N, C-alpha and C positions, 0 to 999 in steps of 0.2 A: 413463502420465497422471500429471503432477505435481499436487500440491495448493499453491495459494499464496492468501495472504491479501492483500485489497485494503482499503485505507481511502480513501474518497470523500470529497469535500468540496463545498462550494458554490461556490468559486474558486480558481484556481490559485495565488495569495498562499499560503491556507493549507495546501496541499500542500506548495510548496516551504519554508515555515515548519517543517511538522511533519518534512519529510525530512529539513533540516539537524539537527532536534532530537533525532530516532532516530538518526541517525548521531554525534553527539558522545555519544549514551549507549551506544554500542558495537552497534548493531543493525546489520546486513546490508540496510536497507532501499533500494530506489530506487523513482524515479520512473519511471512506466510510463502507456500510455495506458488509460482505463477499458475493460475489457472489454465489448463488446456485451451479454452476459448481464446486466451491473451496472450498464448505462447509465442512471444517473439522478443525475448530476452534472454537474460542469462538463467533462467529459472528461480531465480529470489524474488520478491516482492514485498512491499510494503501495503499492508491491508489496513483500511480505513472504514468505520463504517458509517451509513450512509449521513447519519445526522451531522459529522463531521466533515463532511465531504467537500463542501462548497467552501468551508473556512480553511479548511488544507488546500484546496486548490488556491486560494487568494495567496497563502502563504507562501506556496510554490512559486508564483509568480512575483511576489514583492521581496523575496528573499533570494532571487536567483538560484533556486536549487537545482543540481545536477541530478535530472532524470532522464528517461528515454520518451514514456507514456504514461498519461494520466486517464484511466477509465474505469466508468462505471459497469458493473456486472451484478445482474440478480443471479442469486444462487442460493441453495438450499446447505445446510451444515449439518452433519451429525456429530452432538456434543460428545458421544462417546469417541469417538475417531479422529474429531479435528481440534486437534491441540497446538495452538501456536505459538511462538516465543513473544 
């Protein structure tokens, strides 16, 4: 199992906006469905690999980014089925 960080939002526009901002800042963030274990938002999340998790957390705080929750989750992925933007 691998660990990933998920940024949760109140709506999908916030997710798309922050995804764009993180990509422009050089992070490898992707838009992904919210995992059921974290399902307390609009259904769309931004997923970050564990290696960038702490740096992204600092970025979120330093830039006053709009998001609902930021949490780490251990999860296994199936490379044939799990493709995100």
